[in-house]
FILOLO-899658 format. One line per field, with one value per residue (C-alpha): residue in one letter; residue number from 1; y, z, x. Coordinates in nm, 2 decimals, decimal comma. Example, Ala and Ser with C-alpha at 12.3 -4.5 7.8 and 13.67 -1.06 7.14 Angstrom:
BEGIN
resn <- [A S]
resi <- [1 2]
Y <- [-0,45 -0,11]
Z <- [0,78 0,71]
X <- [1,23 1,37]
// end
This chain:
BEGIN
resn <- [X X X X X X X X X X X X X X X X X X X X X X X X X X X X X X X X X X X X X X X X X X X X X X X X X X X X X X X X X X X X X X X X X X X X X X X X X X X X X X X X X X X X X X X X X X X X X X X X X X X X X X X X X X X X X X X X X X X X X X X X X X X X X X X X X X X X X X X X X X X X X X X X X X X X X X X X X X X X X X X X X X X X X X X X X X X X X X X X X X X X X X X X X X X X X X X X X X X X X X X X X X X X X X X X X X X X X X X X X X X X X X X X X X X X X X X X X X X X X X X X X X X X X X X X X X X X X X X X X X X X X X X X X X X X X X X X X X X X X X X X X X X X X X X X X X X X X X X X X X X X X X X X X X X X X X X X X X X X X X X X X X X X X X X X X X X X X X X X X X X X X X X X X X X X X X X X X X X X X X X X X X X X X X X X X X X X X X X X X X X X X X X X X X X X X X X X X X X X X X X X X X X X X X X X X X X X X X X X X X X X X X X X X X X X X X X X X X X X X X X X X X X X X X X X X X X X X X X X X X X X X X X X X X X X X X X X X X X X X X X X X X X X X X X X X X X X X X X X X X X X X X X X X X X X X X X X X X X X X X X X X X X X X X X X X X X X X X X X X X X X X X X X X X X X X X X X X X X X X X X X X X X X X X X X X X X X X X X X X X X X X X X X X X X X X X X X X X X X X X X X X X X X X X X X X X X X X X X X X X X X X X X X X X X X X X X X X X X X X X X X X X X X X X X X X X X X X X X X X X X X X X X X X X X X X X X X X X X X X X X X X X X X X X X X X X X X X X X X X X X X X X X X X X X X X X X X X X X X X X X X X X X X]
resi <- [1 2 3 4 5 6 7 8 9 10 11 12 13 14 15 16 17 18 19 20 21 22 23 24 25 26 27 28 29 30 31 32 33 34 35 36 37 38 39 40 41 42 43 44 45 46 47 48 49 50 51 52 53 54 55 56 57 58 59 60 61 62 63 64 65 66 67 68 69 70 71 72 73 74 75 76 77 78 79 80 81 82 83 84 85 86 87 88 89 90 91 92 93 94 95 96 97 98 99 100 101 102 103 104 105 106 107 108 109 110 111 112 113 114 115 116 117 118 119 120 121 122 123 124 125 126 127 128 129 130 131 132 133 134 135 136 137 138 139 140 141 142 143 144 145 146 147 148 149 150 151 152 153 154 155 156 157 158 159 160 161 162 163 164 165 166 167 168 169 170 171 172 173 174 175 176 177 178 179 180 181 182 183 184 185 186 187 188 189 190 191 192 193 194 195 196 197 198 199 200 201 202 203 204 205 206 207 208 209 210 211 212 213 214 215 216 217 218 219 220 221 222 223 224 225 226 227 228 229 230 231 232 233 234 235 236 237 238 239 240 241 242 243 244 245 246 247 248 249 250 251 252 253 254 255 256 257 258 259 260 261 262 263 264 265 266 267 268 269 270 271 272 273 274 275 276 277 278 279 280 281 282 283 284 285 286 287 288 289 290 291 292 293 294 295 296 297 298 299 300 301 302 303 304 305 306 307 308 309 310 311 312 313 314 315 316 317 318 319 320 321 322 323 324 325 326 327 328 329 330 331 332 333 334 335 336 337 338 339 340 341 342 343 344 345 346 347 348 349 350 351 352 353 354 355 356 357 358 359 360 361 362 363 364 365 366 367 368 369 370 371 372 373 374 375 376 377 378 379 380 381 382 383 384 385 386 387 388 389 390 391 392 393 394 395 396 397 398 399 400 401 402 403 404 405 406 407 408 409 410 411 412 413 414 415 416 417 418 419 420 421 422 423 424 425 426 427 428 429 430 431 432 433 434 435 436 437 438 439 440 441 442 443 444 445 446 447 448 449 450 451 452 453 454 455 456 457 458 459 460 461 462 463 464 465 466 467 468 469 470 471 472 473 474 475 476 477 478 479 480 481 482 483 484 485 486 487 488 489 490 491 492 493 494 495 496 497 498 499 500 501 502 503 504 505 506 507 508 509 510 511 512 513 514 515 516 517 518 519 520 521 522 523 524 525 526 527 528 529 530 531 532 533 534 535 536 537 538 539 540 541 542 543 544 545 546 547 548 549 550 551 552 553 554 555 556 557 558 559 560 561 562 563 564 565 566 567 568 569 570 571 572 573 574 575 576 577 578 579 580 581 582 583 584 585 586 587 588 589 590 591 592 593 594 595 596 597 598 599 600 601 602 603 604 605 606 607 608 609 610 611 612 613 614 615 616 617 618 619 620 621 622 623 624 625 626 627 628 629 630 631 632 633 634 635 636 637 638 639 640 641 642 643 644 645 646 647 648 649 650 651 652 653 654 655 656 657 658 659 660 661 662 663 664 665 666 667 668 669 670 671 672 673 674 675 676 677 678 679 680 681 682 683 684 685 686 687 688 689 690 691 692 693 694 695 696 697 698 699 700 701 702 703 704 705 706 707 708 709 710 711 712 713 714 715 716 717 718 719 720 721 722 723 724]
Y <- [2,06 2,39 2,58 2,63 2,31 2,22 2,59 2,66 2,29 2,26 2,07 1,74 1,77 1,84 1,54 1,27 1,43 1,43 1,07 0,82 0,52 0,31 0,23 0,47 0,52 0,90 0,91 1,26 1,39 1,57 1,86 1,85 1,87 1,53 1,55 1,83 1,59 1,31 1,54 1,70 1,34 1,26 1,59 1,55 1,20 1,30 1,65 1,47 1,22 0,93 0,82 0,88 0,97 0,67 0,47 0,62 0,38 0,62 0,50 0,67 0,61 0,83 0,96 1,30 1,25 1,12 1,43 1,66 1,46 1,51 1,88 1,97 1,73 1,96 2,27 2,17 2,04 2,13 1,72 1,56 1,31 1,18 0,82 0,85 0,55 0,75 0,66 0,46 0,06 -0,04 0,24 0,06 -0,24 -0,21 -0,04 -0,35 -0,62 -0,43 -0,45 -0,74 -0,93 -1,26 -1,34 -1,31 -1,49 -1,16 -1,04 -0,71 -0,55 -0,69 -0,48 -0,38 -0,42 -0,17 -0,27 -0,23 -0,45 -0,72 -0,75 -0,82 -1,08 -1,22 -1,24 -1,40 -1,63 -1,77 -1,81 -2,01 -2,24 -2,25 -2,10 -1,96 -1,62 -1,58 -1,77 -1,64 -1,27 -1,15 -0,85 -1,06 -1,32 -1,00 -0,90 -1,28 -1,29 -0,94 -0,97 -1,33 -1,17 -0,89 -1,13 -1,29 -1,56 -1,83 -2,02 -2,32 -2,18 -2,07 -2,33 -2,45 -2,62 -2,57 -2,68 -2,27 -2,17 -2,44 -2,34 -2,00 -2,07 -2,31 -1,95 -1,78 -2,08 -2,04 -1,66 -1,66 -1,89 -1,71 -1,37 -1,54 -1,67 -1,36 -1,13 -0,91 -0,87 -0,68 -0,41 -0,72 -0,89 -0,64 -0,60 -1,00 -1,09 -0,85 -1,01 -1,36 -1,24 -1,09 -1,38 -1,67 -1,47 -1,46 -1,24 -1,04 -0,95 -0,88 -0,66 -0,46 -0,46 -0,33 -0,07 0,09 0,17 0,38 0,33 0,59 0,47 0,77 0,73 0,38 0,30 0,23 -0,04 -0,40 -0,70 -0,78 -0,44 -0,45 -0,82 -0,66 -0,34 -0,60 -0,84 -0,52 -0,33 -0,70 -0,73 -0,44 -0,14 0,19 0,19 0,53 0,49 0,83 0,77 0,82 0,53 0,77 0,83 0,50 0,45 0,21 -0,14 -0,19 -0,17 -0,42 -0,16 -0,30 -0,06 -0,37 -0,29 -0,03 -0,27 -0,54 -0,27 -0,16 -0,56 -0,67 -0,40 -0,37 -0,02 0,23 0,58 0,68 1,03 1,19 1,50 1,64 2,04 2,11 2,41 2,39 2,43 2,59 2,53 2,42 2,17 2,00 1,98 1,83 1,58 1,45 1,37 1,22 0,99 0,90 0,65 0,48 0,12 0,00 0,34 0,43 0,77 1,13 1,47 1,74 2,14 2,45 2,81 2,93 3,06 2,85 3,01 2,99 2,69 2,41 2,47 2,27 2,24 1,96 1,97 1,90 1,69 1,61 1,87 2,12 2,03 2,09 2,42 2,50 2,45 2,66 2,97 2,97 2,89 3,24 3,41 3,34 3,40 3,74 3,80 3,70 3,33 3,21 2,88 2,67 2,69 2,53 2,14 1,94 1,62 1,30 0,92 0,76 0,89 0,87 1,14 1,40 1,37 1,58 1,88 1,84 1,92 2,21 2,41 2,37 2,54 2,79 2,87 2,76 2,60 2,29 2,01 1,62 1,54 1,17 1,10 1,16 1,39 1,19 1,15 1,14 0,75 0,43 0,23 0,56 0,59 0,26 0,29 0,60 0,40 0,15 0,44 0,61 0,32 0,21 0,59 0,61 0,26 0,46 0,59 0,38 0,50 0,36 0,05 -0,03 0,08 -0,20 -0,47 -0,67 -0,49 -0,69 -0,93 -1,16 -1,32 -1,09 -1,06 -0,79 -1,00 -1,01 -0,64 -0,56 -0,75 -0,52 -0,23 -0,38 -0,48 -0,15 0,01 -0,21 -0,17 0,22 0,15 0,19 -0,07 -0,17 -0,25 -0,46 -0,62 -0,77 -0,95 -1,09 -1,39 -1,56 -1,37 -1,02 -1,10 -1,20 -0,80 -0,71 -0,91 -0,74 -0,40 -0,48 -0,64 -0,33 -0,10 -0,33 -0,34 0,01 0,19 0,32 0,34 0,65 0,80 0,62 0,32 0,30 0,35 0,08 -0,13 -0,13 -0,17 -0,48 -0,64 -0,54 -0,70 -0,39 -0,45 -0,83 -0,75 -0,55 -0,76 -1,05 -0,80 -0,77 -1,14 -1,04 -0,90 -0,67 -0,52 -0,52 -0,14 -0,03 -0,24 -0,11 0,25 0,14 0,02 0,33 0,54 0,34 0,35 0,72 0,73 0,65 0,93 1,15 1,08 1,11 1,45 1,54 1,44 1,67 1,96 1,96 1,99 1,73 1,39 1,19 0,99 1,24 1,53 1,33 1,22 1,55 1,73 1,41 1,56 1,88 1,83 1,63 1,93 2,21 2,42 2,26 2,43 2,49 2,41 2,80 2,85 2,93 2,63 2,44 2,11 1,79 1,43 1,14 1,19 0,87 1,10 1,40 1,26 1,51 1,77 2,07 2,36 2,70 2,55 2,19 2,10 1,74 1,64 1,35 1,25 1,02 0,70 0,47 0,67 0,82 0,59 0,33 0,05 -0,26 -0,09 -0,08 -0,44 -0,54 -0,42 -0,20 0,19 0,24 0,29 0,50 0,69 0,73 0,85 1,12 1,23 1,30 1,48 1,73 1,77 1,91 2,24 2,52 2,77 2,70 2,36 2,28 1,97 1,90 1,63 1,56 1,38 1,23 1,11 1,00 0,63 0,41 0,65 0,67 0,88 0,71 0,89 0,89 1,00 1,18 1,02 0,85 1,09 1,41 1,28 1,24 1,57 1,83 2,06 2,34 2,34 2,29 2,65 2,49 2,67 2,49 2,47 2,20 2,01 1,99 2,27 2,33 2,38 2,18 2,19 2,28 2,32 2,34 2,08 1,86 1,83 1,58 1,39 1,43 1,27 1,61 1,85 1,60 1,52 1,83 1,65 1,51 1,65 1,53 1,42 1,30 0,92 0,93 0,85 0,55 0,46 0,23 -0,04 0,11 0,45 0,58 0,93 1,05 1,08 0,82 0,58 0,22 -0,14 -0,44 -0,75 -0,90 -0,56 -0,40 0,01 0,25 0,57 0,58 0,75 0,74 0,63 0,54 0,41 0,31 0,03 -0,34 -0,22 0,06 0,06 0,24 0,30 0,25 0,32 0,05 0,13 -0,17 -0,33 -0,02 0,10 -0,15 -0,07 -0,34 -0,37 -0,22 -0,58 -0,76 -0,51 -0,58 -0,26 -0,09 0,27 0,33]
Z <- [2,68 2,46 2,69 2,35 2,27 2,45 2,42 2,26 2,33 2,49 2,84 2,68 2,36 2,64 2,86 2,53 2,49 2,81 2,89 3,05 2,83 2,80 2,58 2,47 2,28 2,16 2,03 1,79 1,68 1,33 1,32 1,69 1,58 1,63 1,35 1,60 1,90 1,74 1,60 1,94 2,10 1,92 1,98 2,36 2,39 2,23 2,41 2,76 2,69 2,69 2,31 2,05 1,74 1,60 1,86 1,71 1,46 1,31 1,06 0,83 0,54 0,30 0,22 0,15 0,56 0,66 0,46 0,67 1,01 0,94 0,83 1,15 1,37 1,20 1,31 1,65 1,74 1,57 1,47 1,17 1,10 0,76 0,95 1,15 1,03 1,00 0,67 0,51 0,63 0,27 0,30 0,64 0,51 0,25 0,43 0,66 0,40 0,25 0,56 0,58 0,23 0,31 0,61 0,40 0,08 -0,12 -0,36 -0,25 -0,54 -0,57 -0,74 -0,62 -0,91 -0,93 -0,98 -1,35 -1,37 -1,14 -1,38 -1,68 -1,46 -1,41 -1,79 -1,85 -1,61 -1,70 -2,04 -1,95 -1,72 -2,02 -1,76 -1,98 -1,93 -2,00 -1,70 -1,46 -1,58 -1,49 -1,32 -1,06 -1,04 -0,93 -0,67 -0,54 -0,55 -0,36 -0,11 0,02 0,13 0,26 0,51 0,55 0,40 0,14 -0,17 0,09 0,34 0,15 0,19 -0,22 -0,14 -0,51 -0,88 -0,94 -0,67 -0,67 -0,98 -0,86 -0,51 -0,78 -1,01 -0,69 -0,56 -0,89 -0,91 -0,61 -0,71 -1,04 -0,84 -0,61 -0,92 -1,07 -0,71 -0,76 -0,45 -0,53 -0,21 -0,06 -0,05 0,10 0,44 0,43 0,40 0,65 0,93 0,84 0,85 1,21 1,32 1,22 1,34 1,70 1,71 1,43 1,61 1,95 1,79 1,64 2,00 2,17 1,91 1,88 2,25 2,11 1,85 1,72 1,47 1,29 1,13 1,35 1,27 0,92 1,00 0,85 1,04 0,91 0,96 1,31 1,36 1,23 1,46 1,77 1,66 1,70 2,02 2,16 2,56 2,68 2,44 2,40 2,10 2,10 1,85 1,76 1,53 1,55 1,51 1,36 1,11 0,98 0,63 0,45 0,52 0,16 0,13 0,42 0,74 1,04 1,28 1,57 1,58 1,86 2,08 2,04 2,13 2,44 2,50 2,39 2,52 2,86 2,78 3,04 2,88 2,69 2,62 2,39 2,19 2,12 2,08 1,72 1,56 1,23 1,24 1,40 1,67 1,46 1,21 1,51 1,75 1,39 1,37 1,74 1,68 1,41 1,52 1,84 1,63 1,57 1,79 1,98 1,99 2,21 2,22 2,21 2,19 1,96 2,07 1,99 2,13 1,81 1,81 1,72 1,29 1,06 1,06 0,81 0,49 0,32 -0,02 -0,12 -0,56 -0,76 -0,98 -1,01 -1,27 -1,06 -0,79 -0,95 -1,08 -0,73 -0,64 -0,91 -0,84 -0,49 -0,57 -0,79 -0,55 -0,23 -0,47 -0,53 -0,14 -0,14 -0,13 -0,38 -0,58 -0,42 -0,09 -0,19 -0,22 -0,39 -0,21 -0,33 -0,25 -0,61 -0,84 -1,09 -0,95 -1,09 -1,44 -1,36 -1,13 -1,40 -1,70 -1,43 -1,40 -1,73 -1,83 -1,58 -1,64 -1,35 -1,32 -1,11 -1,05 -0,98 -0,66 -0,66 -0,96 -1,33 -1,46 -1,60 -1,99 -1,92 -1,71 -1,78 -1,86 -1,99 -2,28 -2,39 -2,39 -2,60 -2,80 -2,94 -3,06 -3,24 -3,41 -3,51 -3,63 -3,80 -3,89 -3,99 -3,63 -3,57 -3,19 -3,13 -3,29 -3,08 -2,78 -2,77 -2,97 -2,69 -2,45 -2,29 -2,34 -2,65 -2,73 -2,98 -2,83 -2,92 -3,22 -3,38 -3,35 -3,48 -3,73 -3,83 -3,81 -4,03 -4,30 -4,30 -4,34 -4,62 -4,80 -4,71 -4,57 -4,22 -3,97 -4,00 -4,39 -4,26 -4,01 -4,24 -4,43 -4,16 -4,00 -3,65 -3,34 -3,54 -3,78 -3,48 -3,34 -3,70 -3,70 -3,37 -3,43 -3,74 -3,51 -3,30 -3,61 -3,73 -3,43 -3,25 -3,64 -3,57 -3,19 -2,98 -2,86 -2,47 -2,62 -2,86 -2,55 -2,37 -2,63 -2,73 -2,32 -2,26 -2,64 -2,64 -2,32 -2,12 -1,85 -1,81 -1,75 -1,51 -1,33 -1,33 -1,17 -0,87 -0,76 -0,65 -0,29 -0,34 -0,71 -0,58 -0,48 -0,78 -1,03 -0,87 -0,93 -1,32 -1,35 -1,17 -1,44 -1,73 -1,63 -1,56 -1,92 -2,05 -1,80 -1,98 -2,35 -2,21 -2,10 -2,43 -2,58 -2,39 -2,41 -2,79 -3,05 -3,26 -3,07 -3,30 -3,21 -3,39 -3,17 -2,87 -2,92 -2,96 -2,68 -2,46 -2,60 -2,58 -2,23 -2,15 -2,25 -2,16 -1,82 -1,71 -1,46 -1,44 -1,13 -1,05 -1,12 -0,87 -0,91 -0,71 -0,57 -0,69 -0,51 -0,30 0,03 0,07 -0,11 0,14 0,43 0,61 0,39 0,51 0,31 0,36 0,27 0,19 -0,03 0,04 -0,24 -0,32 0,02 -0,08 0,08 -0,09 -0,24 0,09 0,28 -0,02 -0,09 -0,02 0,35 0,40 0,25 0,48 0,81 0,90 0,84 1,11 0,80 0,60 0,93 0,95 0,59 0,65 0,97 0,75 0,53 0,80 0,94 0,63 0,66 0,89 0,81 0,56 0,51 0,23 0,24 -0,04 -0,22 -0,53 -0,52 -0,84 -1,02 -1,35 -1,35 -1,57 -1,81 -1,61 -1,37 -0,98 -0,75 -0,41 -0,04 0,19 0,36 0,69 0,81 0,75 1,01 1,29 1,28 1,53 1,38 1,54 1,36 1,01 0,80 0,52 0,20 0,06 0,23 0,51 0,28 -0,09 -0,31 -0,47 -0,77 -1,11 -1,15 -1,48 -1,62 -1,96 -2,10 -1,80 -1,59 -1,34 -1,26 -1,10 -0,82 -0,79 -0,77 -0,56 -0,29 -0,12 -0,01 0,32 0,47 0,30 0,62 0,82 0,79 0,66 0,92 0,84 0,56 0,50 0,25 -0,03 0,03 -0,08 -0,11 -0,43 -0,26 0,04 0,17 0,16 0,22 0,02 0,16 -0,22 -0,35 0,00 0,04 -0,21 -0,27 -0,44 -0,77 -0,88 -0,80 -1,03 -0,90 -0,51 -0,35 -0,44 -0,83 -0,76 -0,85 -0,71 -0,91 -0,67 -0,72 -0,53 -0,46 -0,60 -0,81 -1,00 -1,13 -1,05 -1,07 -0,80 -0,76 -0,45 -0,38 -0,36 -0,30 0,07 0,08 0,46 0,53 0,67]
X <- [3,29 3,20 3,01 2,77 2,71 2,39 2,25 1,93 1,81 1,50 1,44 1,39 1,63 1,85 1,77 1,84 2,19 2,29 2,13 2,43 2,61 2,31 2,10 1,76 1,49 1,39 1,02 1,10 0,82 0,75 1,00 1,09 1,47 1,57 1,86 1,98 1,96 2,16 2,43 2,45 2,46 2,77 2,94 2,86 2,99 3,31 3,37 3,34 3,57 3,35 3,47 3,69 3,53 3,66 3,41 3,13 2,90 2,61 2,36 2,12 1,90 2,03 2,37 2,23 2,15 2,49 2,67 2,42 2,54 2,91 2,88 2,77 2,93 3,24 3,09 3,01 3,37 3,73 3,77 3,87 3,56 3,68 3,76 3,47 3,19 2,85 2,66 2,40 2,30 2,45 2,78 2,88 2,86 3,06 3,32 3,36 3,35 3,64 3,83 3,78 3,69 3,89 3,69 3,38 3,55 3,49 3,79 3,93 3,82 3,51 3,21 2,84 2,58 2,33 2,00 2,05 2,34 2,17 1,90 2,13 2,33 1,98 1,87 2,24 2,21 1,82 1,94 2,23 2,02 1,72 1,46 1,14 1,15 0,77 0,69 0,96 1,01 1,29 1,24 1,03 1,28 1,52 1,27 1,20 1,58 1,66 1,35 1,45 1,78 1,65 1,46 1,80 1,77 2,01 1,82 1,88 1,65 1,35 1,07 0,92 0,60 0,52 0,73 0,73 0,88 1,14 1,26 1,31 1,48 1,70 1,81 1,86 2,13 2,28 2,30 2,44 2,72 2,74 2,81 3,07 3,23 3,27 3,36 3,01 2,74 2,45 2,27 2,13 2,43 2,57 2,38 2,33 2,73 2,81 2,55 2,67 3,08 2,97 2,73 3,02 3,33 3,31 3,66 3,55 3,25 3,38 3,64 3,34 3,16 3,47 3,56 3,17 3,06 2,79 2,62 2,36 2,01 1,86 1,45 1,49 1,11 1,23 1,48 1,35 1,42 1,78 1,90 1,76 1,97 2,28 2,24 2,18 2,51 2,71 2,56 2,61 2,50 2,71 2,70 2,49 2,24 2,10 1,75 1,59 1,25 0,87 0,65 0,35 0,60 0,66 0,51 0,71 0,60 0,57 0,97 1,04 1,00 0,86 0,78 0,76 1,12 1,10 0,89 1,16 1,43 1,26 1,23 1,61 1,80 1,56 1,56 1,45 1,50 1,21 1,25 0,96 1,04 0,69 0,73 0,77 0,95 0,76 0,38 0,12 -0,07 -0,40 -0,24 -0,05 -0,41 -0,53 -0,25 -0,27 -0,64 -0,57 -0,32 -0,49 -0,67 -0,41 -0,33 -0,01 0,17 0,43 0,28 0,32 0,18 0,28 0,30 0,43 0,51 0,36 0,02 -0,28 -0,23 -0,55 -0,82 -0,74 -0,92 -1,15 -1,30 -1,51 -1,52 -1,81 -1,52 -1,18 -1,14 -1,32 -1,07 -0,78 -0,94 -0,97 -0,60 -0,45 -0,66 -0,57 -0,19 -0,22 -0,38 -0,13 0,12 0,01 -0,01 0,40 0,38 0,64 0,59 0,86 0,69 0,34 0,35 0,02 0,02 -0,16 -0,24 -0,13 0,09 -0,18 -0,37 -0,08 -0,24 -0,55 -0,33 -0,05 -0,30 -0,45 -0,11 -0,02 -0,34 -0,32 0,07 0,19 0,57 0,58 0,81 0,72 0,95 1,07 0,92 0,83 0,55 0,27 0,36 0,72 0,63 0,77 0,45 0,27 0,55 0,51 0,11 0,18 0,45 0,21 -0,05 0,22 0,34 -0,05 -0,08 0,24 0,44 0,73 0,78 1,13 1,15 0,82 0,92 1,22 1,05 0,77 0,91 1,04 0,79 0,63 0,89 0,80 1,13 1,26 1,63 1,87 2,05 1,72 1,67 2,01 1,94 1,65 1,85 2,10 1,81 1,65 2,01 2,12 1,71 1,69 1,39 1,17 1,24 0,88 0,93 1,19 1,01 0,72 1,01 1,11 0,99 0,88 0,85 0,91 0,60 0,36 0,43 0,38 0,06 -0,02 0,03 -0,20 -0,43 -0,49 -0,50 -0,78 -0,94 -0,95 -1,09 -1,45 -1,42 -1,39 -1,07 -1,10 -1,19 -0,90 -0,70 -0,85 -0,84 -0,46 -0,37 -0,55 -0,44 -0,10 -0,01 0,09 -0,17 -0,14 0,26 0,18 -0,09 0,17 0,42 0,14 0,25 0,53 0,53 0,86 0,71 0,35 0,33 0,54 0,27 -0,02 0,08 0,18 -0,18 -0,37 -0,17 -0,22 -0,62 -0,52 -0,42 -0,79 -0,95 -0,74 -0,84 -1,19 -1,14 -0,90 -1,26 -1,49 -1,23 -1,11 -1,29 -1,07 -1,04 -0,88 -0,56 -0,33 -0,47 -0,43 -0,08 0,08 -0,12 0,10 0,38 0,35 0,19 0,49 0,74 0,59 0,62 0,99 1,10 1,46 1,69 1,65 1,28 1,06 0,85 0,54 0,64 0,40 0,44 0,34 0,23 0,56 0,80 0,72 0,88 1,11 1,00 0,80 0,62 0,48 0,14 0,02 -0,27 -0,38 -0,57 -0,83 -0,93 -1,22 -1,26 -1,13 -0,85 -0,70 -0,74 -0,64 -0,91 -0,64 -0,59 -0,98 -1,04 -0,71 -0,91 -0,62 -0,57 -0,30 -0,03 -0,32 -0,34 0,02 0,05 -0,21 -0,03 0,27 0,08 -0,09 0,25 0,44 0,25 0,41 0,15 -0,16 -0,31 -0,57 -0,73 -0,95 -1,19 -1,44 -1,78 -1,69 -1,36 -1,23 -1,14 -1,06 -1,23 -1,57 -1,70 -1,72 -1,86 -1,70 -1,73 -1,48 -1,25 -1,30 -1,01 -1,17 -1,47 -1,12 -1,06 -1,23 -1,47 -1,36 -1,02 -1,17 -1,30 -1,49 -1,45 -1,76 -2,11 -2,08 -2,31 -2,24 -2,28 -2,63 -2,56 -2,40 -2,03 -1,90 -1,54 -1,48 -1,79 -1,76 -2,08 -2,17 -2,47 -2,81 -2,58 -2,39 -2,72 -2,90 -2,62 -2,72 -2,98 -2,72 -2,47 -2,12 -1,94 -2,28 -2,44 -2,73 -3,08 -3,25 -3,46 -3,76 -3,60 -3,86 -3,75 -3,38 -3,28 -3,01 -2,68 -2,73 -2,51 -2,59 -2,46 -2,55 -2,46 -2,29 -2,18 -2,08 -2,09 -2,23 -2,40 -2,74 -2,75 -3,08 -3,44 -3,70 -4,12 -4,18 -4,28 -4,22 -4,22 -3,96 -3,59 -3,29 -2,97 -2,63 -2,26 -2,08 -1,70 -1,61 -1,88 -1,94 -2,31 -2,60 -2,96 -3,14 -3,54 -3,66 -3,84 -3,53 -3,25 -3,20 -2,99 -2,94 -2,87 -2,48]
// end
């Protein structure tokens, strides 16, 4: 064995690498060097003669991670890694199916459908089956089929309790038959077909069990039930499954990940070796202490405590803003100061819980002249649903805009097919007119579309800009379309984000009205175009990173801003309603541990949502962080001033909120006496904040902004409020 192979490993890392040939779970905390341990384990097994390079199966979740593992392994050992089985679940299953295509009942040259190809195949099938694509949207059908496959189910195994679901199951069955005829598979099929192949073919299963004596899995906490079942088949009763993961970083339940697989591994494989990698090589001590204190509030953890040899570092900076606009302005000022101190923009990340939050941040960055990139997503005005909404507005404003018409003539789906659009384009070409003029002469569903646009124009003529936006979103069918997509379990999260972005478009229009003398629709559309195209950071340009916390996993930065730390935003309202904050807390844990040196936590007293000001309370996660780790950049109680940003000004709530501590529960008050800024609870409307009072005693009234029910005036005599 190469004597330098184990040099530099800490005791826990070395213990993991040198484990005997039995199944093990390595609990690898954030920044603890898990990739190094996994790669060194492979090199150790090969160099000590316990296994040949071809007897290793290593599974990762991304092609990038697989390539990095192979590169590191090549640097450790003088071996040819080309034939090694190191890759993603889908990649390895594809390889196995290619090798055994006959046994899998597939042609040798079977093709793989990407998401777009799969959707096209489903649309073609639904048309042949005469399935109503408005009642059964093709994308929803796609999600239904993929979701069932990822659960390990074929069409005949899906229980259908009603005619609607039975029809979907029929399409599922015909889709599988169509794919079989055409010799194609989709991504979900790769894993399911491979699992079925190993399940029913004992000799083949035993062949691979004999070959792969050592199976290593990265990011084990992200495996779904079918992936775990596939691993169990390959491991059998005698092989060693070396799983590396962190239950505290399991944040992909919406993709089907099951953190419970870690507990099942311990039970199914009788794991005696659980090694905890707790030494962190990324962050300063205060950051790690905050992460540890937060995550200890979760239930059913396997348990570990991050620590570092580095010093305590700076306290975590906390900033309470008056509004979301003020929050963004503060962040821009801090980043400029950091940059002056020598911190590169590329070493700074702005994290948020919801994609819709990026709009205010992007606006502030553009105004402040700071270049940025949106990591793992699109800039606000480039997002699909926003471009759809803007296309409706553009066509209302200028019916000669052919690009806008083509974008929305059949979105949401209204039965105008590709052939009808081709005929429109041909008519416009022959008559030398715009598509709108050609559409006005057409009949059927195209005429109905023309009528819709005319109706939107007439219905918004006298409305202010934010109300134009709201009217168009509701009556164009966009909101209804994404609300329908929410019914699909696999599509719910994406649909919710698109709806949040559409609501944020209304807020964007409201802010535009406040900041500009010209608040016309034309001016706003010009603003949207310019803002989407400005400050596009080039590949070699120093630029900030904007991203959701989900996108930040696996990354690290010198400085991190975690923004929008308000109850119902982070943690998200859905988790609050479900009474389960564990995954939200894990998400916050991931966010905190992205920072190496400096961490900011910011929140706002009020935030523009749906074009209206909503008043917020600070995230409950802030209360779970030890006070000695925090440095408040604003007074411990809310700032005693009126907040201004442009022509914005918060209500009396922001000025009067200073009467009660921002993070402490308000003391109980008599039923007839309530303070502005006090948190209260109502049996029907839930939790809220007092924003105004009028009179006293039995004749008085109190105004409360409820999280879910909005703002309401309540008579004190009947209010039945309790202090929170």
